[in-house]
C-alpha positions as CSV (number, residue, x, y, z in Angstrom):
1,M,12.5,21.9,-152.9
2,M,13.0,18.2,-152.3
3,D,16.0,16.7,-150.6
4,Y,16.2,13.8,-153.0
5,K,16.2,13.4,-156.8
6,V,13.2,11.9,-158.7
7,P,14.6,9.5,-161.3
8,T,13.5,9.5,-164.9
9,M,12.6,6.4,-166.8
10,A,15.7,7.0,-169.0
11,E,18.0,7.0,-165.9
12,M,16.5,3.9,-164.5
13,A,16.7,2.1,-167.9
14,A,20.4,3.0,-168.1
15,R,20.9,1.2,-164.8
16,N,18.8,-1.8,-165.9
17,E,16.3,-0.9,-163.2
18,T,12.5,-1.2,-163.4
19,P,10.2,1.1,-161.3
20,E,7.1,-0.2,-159.7
21,I,5.1,2.6,-161.1
22,L,5.4,5.5,-163.6
23,F,4.3,8.7,-162.0
24,W,2.5,10.6,-164.8
25,V,2.9,14.2,-163.8
26,G,0.7,15.9,-166.4
27,C,0.9,19.4,-167.8
28,A,-0.5,21.1,-164.7
29,G,1.7,19.2,-162.4
30,A,4.7,20.2,-164.4
31,F,4.0,23.8,-165.3
32,D,1.3,25.3,-163.0
33,D,3.0,26.9,-160.0
34,R,0.2,26.0,-157.6
35,Y,0.0,22.4,-158.8
36,K,3.7,21.8,-158.7
37,K,3.2,21.7,-154.9
38,V,0.9,18.7,-155.4
39,T,3.5,17.0,-157.6
40,I,6.1,17.5,-154.8
41,A,3.8,16.3,-152.1
42,F,2.9,13.1,-154.0
43,A,6.6,12.4,-154.7
44,K,7.4,12.8,-151.0
45,I,4.7,10.4,-150.1
46,L,5.9,7.8,-152.6
47,N,9.4,8.2,-151.3
48,H,8.3,7.9,-147.7
49,A,6.3,4.7,-148.5
50,G,9.3,3.2,-150.2
51,I,7.7,3.0,-153.6
52,R,10.2,2.6,-156.5
53,F,8.9,5.1,-159.0
54,A,10.1,7.2,-161.9
55,V,8.8,10.0,-164.2
56,L,9.2,10.5,-167.9
57,G,10.5,14.1,-167.5
58,T,11.0,15.8,-170.8
59,E,9.8,12.7,-172.6
60,E,6.3,13.2,-171.3
61,S,3.9,15.1,-173.5
62,C,0.3,16.2,-173.1
63,T,-2.1,13.2,-173.3
64,G,-4.1,15.0,-175.9
65,D,-7.2,15.3,-173.8
66,P,-7.7,19.0,-174.4
67,A,-7.3,18.6,-178.1
68,R,-9.8,15.8,-178.3
69,R,-12.4,17.7,-176.2
70,A,-11.9,20.7,-178.5
71,G,-12.6,18.5,-181.5
72,N,-9.1,18.3,-182.9
73,E,-8.9,14.5,-183.3
74,F,-5.7,14.7,-185.4
75,A,-3.8,16.5,-182.7
76,F,-5.1,14.0,-180.1
77,Q,-4.0,11.0,-182.0
78,M,-0.6,12.5,-182.8
79,L,0.1,13.2,-179.1
80,A,-1.3,9.9,-178.0
81,M,0.7,7.8,-180.4
82,S,3.9,9.7,-179.5
83,N,3.2,9.0,-175.8
84,I,2.4,5.3,-176.4
85,Q,5.6,4.9,-178.3
86,V,7.6,6.2,-175.4
87,L,5.6,4.2,-172.8
88,D,6.1,1.0,-174.8
89,M,9.7,1.7,-175.3
90,Y,10.2,1.6,-171.5
91,S,7.8,-1.4,-171.2
92,V,5.6,0.6,-168.8
93,K,2.8,-1.5,-167.2
94,K,1.5,0.6,-164.3
95,I,0.8,4.4,-164.3
96,V,-0.3,6.6,-161.4
97,T,-1.4,10.2,-162.0
98,A,-2.9,13.0,-159.9
99,C,-4.9,14.4,-162.8
100,P,-8.3,12.9,-163.6
101,H,-8.2,14.1,-167.2
102,C,-4.9,12.3,-167.8
103,F,-6.2,9.3,-165.8
104,N,-9.4,9.1,-168.0
105,T,-7.5,9.5,-171.3
106,L,-4.7,7.0,-170.5
107,K,-7.1,4.5,-169.0
108,N,-10.0,4.7,-171.4
109,E,-8.9,6.2,-174.6
110,Y,-5.3,5.0,-175.2
111,P,-6.3,1.3,-175.5
112,G,-8.2,2.2,-178.7
113,L,-4.8,3.2,-180.1
114,G,-2.9,0.2,-178.7
115,G,-1.8,1.7,-175.4
116,N,-2.8,-0.8,-172.7
117,Y,-1.7,0.0,-169.2
118,E,-2.9,-0.3,-165.6
119,V,-3.8,3.3,-164.8
120,I,-4.6,4.4,-161.2
121,H,-5.6,7.8,-159.9
122,H,-3.5,9.0,-157.0
123,S,-6.6,8.9,-154.7
124,E,-6.8,5.2,-155.1
125,F,-3.1,4.7,-154.7
126,L,-3.1,6.8,-151.5
127,Q,-6.0,4.7,-150.2
128,Q,-4.0,1.6,-151.0
129,L,-0.9,2.9,-149.2
130,I,-3.0,3.8,-146.1
131,N,-4.7,0.4,-146.1
132,E,-1.2,-1.2,-146.3
133,R,0.0,1.1,-143.4
134,K,2.8,2.3,-145.6
135,I,1.7,5.9,-144.7
136,R,-0.2,7.3,-141.9
137,P,-0.9,10.6,-140.2
138,A,1.4,11.7,-137.4
139,D,0.1,12.2,-133.9
140,G,-1.5,15.6,-133.5
141,Q,-1.7,16.1,-137.2
142,P,-3.3,19.5,-138.3
143,F,-6.6,18.2,-139.7
144,Q,-7.8,16.1,-136.9
145,G,-11.4,17.0,-136.0
146,K,-11.4,19.8,-138.6
147,K,-14.3,20.1,-141.1
148,I,-13.3,19.1,-144.6
149,T,-15.5,18.9,-147.7
150,F,-14.6,17.1,-150.9
151,H,-15.3,18.3,-154.4
152,D,-15.9,15.4,-156.8
153,S,-14.1,15.8,-160.1
154,C,-16.2,14.9,-163.1
155,Y,-13.6,12.8,-164.8
156,L,-12.9,11.0,-161.5
157,G,-16.5,10.6,-160.4
158,R,-19.1,10.4,-163.1
159,A,-16.7,9.4,-165.8
160,N,-15.0,6.6,-163.8
161,G,-17.1,6.0,-160.8
162,I,-14.4,6.7,-158.2
163,Y,-16.2,8.3,-155.2
164,N,-15.0,6.2,-152.2
165,A,-11.3,6.4,-152.5
166,P,-10.9,10.1,-151.9
167,R,-13.2,10.0,-149.0
168,E,-11.4,7.0,-147.4
169,V,-8.2,9.1,-147.7
170,L,-9.9,12.0,-145.9
171,H,-11.2,9.6,-143.2
172,A,-7.7,8.6,-142.5
173,L,-7.0,12.2,-141.3
174,D,-9.6,11.7,-138.6
175,A,-11.3,14.8,-139.9
176,D,-15.0,15.7,-139.9
177,L,-16.0,15.0,-143.6
178,V,-19.0,17.2,-144.5
179,E,-20.7,16.6,-147.8
180,M,-21.9,19.4,-150.1
181,K,-25.6,19.5,-151.1
182,R,-24.6,18.1,-154.5
183,S,-22.0,15.4,-154.2
184,R,-20.9,12.0,-155.6
185,A,-22.9,11.2,-158.8
186,K,-24.9,14.4,-158.3
187,G,-21.9,16.6,-157.8
188,L,-21.8,19.9,-159.6
189,C,-19.0,20.4,-162.1
190,C,-16.5,23.2,-161.2
191,G,-16.7,24.3,-164.9
192,A,-13.2,23.4,-166.1
193,G,-14.2,20.2,-167.7
194,G,-16.8,22.1,-169.7
195,A,-14.2,24.7,-170.8
196,Q,-15.6,27.4,-168.6
197,M,-12.0,28.0,-167.5
198,F,-11.4,29.5,-170.9
199,K,-14.5,31.6,-171.5
200,E,-16.9,33.9,-169.9
201,P,-20.3,32.6,-168.7
202,E,-23.3,32.9,-170.9
203,K,-25.2,36.2,-170.5
204,G,-27.5,36.1,-167.5
205,T,-25.9,33.1,-165.8
206,K,-23.6,32.8,-162.8
207,D,-20.1,31.6,-163.0
208,I,-20.4,27.8,-162.3
209,N,-17.2,27.8,-160.1
210,I,-18.7,30.5,-158.0
211,E,-21.9,28.5,-157.6
212,R,-19.9,25.5,-156.6
213,I,-17.7,27.4,-154.1
214,E,-20.9,28.7,-152.5
215,E,-22.0,25.1,-151.9
216,A,-18.6,24.3,-150.4
217,L,-18.6,27.3,-148.1
218,S,-22.2,26.5,-147.0
219,T,-20.9,23.3,-145.3
220,G,-18.8,25.4,-142.9
221,A,-15.7,23.5,-143.9
222,E,-12.3,25.1,-143.2
223,T,-10.7,23.0,-145.9
224,I,-11.9,22.1,-149.4
225,A,-10.2,19.0,-150.7
226,V,-9.8,18.3,-154.4
227,G,-8.3,15.6,-156.6
228,C,-7.8,17.5,-159.8
229,P,-5.6,20.4,-160.9
230,F,-8.4,22.1,-162.9
231,C,-10.8,21.8,-160.1
232,M,-8.2,23.4,-157.9
233,I,-7.9,26.4,-160.3
234,M,-11.6,26.9,-160.6
235,M,-12.4,26.5,-156.9
236,T,-9.5,28.8,-155.9
237,D,-10.8,31.4,-158.3
238,G,-14.3,31.1,-156.7
239,L,-12.7,31.4,-153.2
240,K,-11.0,34.7,-154.3
241,N,-14.3,36.0,-155.6
242,K,-15.8,35.4,-152.1
243,N,-12.8,37.0,-150.3
244,K,-12.4,33.8,-148.2
245,E,-8.8,33.1,-148.9
246,D,-7.7,33.9,-145.4
247,S,-10.3,31.6,-143.7
248,V,-10.7,28.7,-146.0
249,R,-8.0,26.6,-147.7
250,I,-8.0,24.4,-150.8
251,Y,-5.7,21.4,-150.9
252,D,-5.2,18.4,-153.0
253,L,-5.5,15.0,-151.3
254,A,-1.8,14.4,-151.6
255,E,-1.0,17.7,-149.9
256,L,-3.3,16.8,-147.0
257,I,-1.6,13.5,-146.5
258,A,1.9,14.9,-146.8
259,Q,1.1,17.6,-144.2
260,A,-0.6,15.1,-141.8
261,G,2.3,12.8,-142.0
262,N,5.0,15.5,-141.8
263,F,6.6,14.0,-144.9
């Protein structure tokens, strides 16, 4: 799907090369068919911007976030310590990931186990690349003047206070950013972070992702932007429930930039 090969940390180490960043792909970015497209889009952007990066490949394991949230602290620590051992073996200093769950765990929970790294969410990294003019939308790009709304991920927003970076990325598209009634610190969770992706709603309540997609659709936006694989799953499911798949699209920030720049 790509016309170039993404190097692994092991391959770069064998050549005595050191990447600028480690791109932490995450479980969804590696295995979910829809989110694999985001992984490819972000890799294309990094390549276009001339960023020297690598992935862990088969040496990357789940961060342990789901296990800890489910109450299995033992499994979390086993996964975390295994990852820390690999990261330290390669002397990793800077990590970029497109998953807010991985971002939060690597940034805020690994230090307690000795894993200290600079961890950046891809929305912040994209904003940095745009500010440095390493990437920019092409003339006549497809989102110019189009209505776009952004769904704030809980682990990106409320947990880590990152609200401006995704919106700055969208502003670079010269799009019409329209906010939902509940946004930023008051944004409504899509439900995935609260495990609603794995269970039915309580009796007498509406599916939270359907409630959230209704707010998104009420803005009149043609595109719903997200910065989290689990938000994408939940919002897409809500869109299917409303039979709006033909008129409204859901994209990750990296996909929007990749399309706008024809990367």
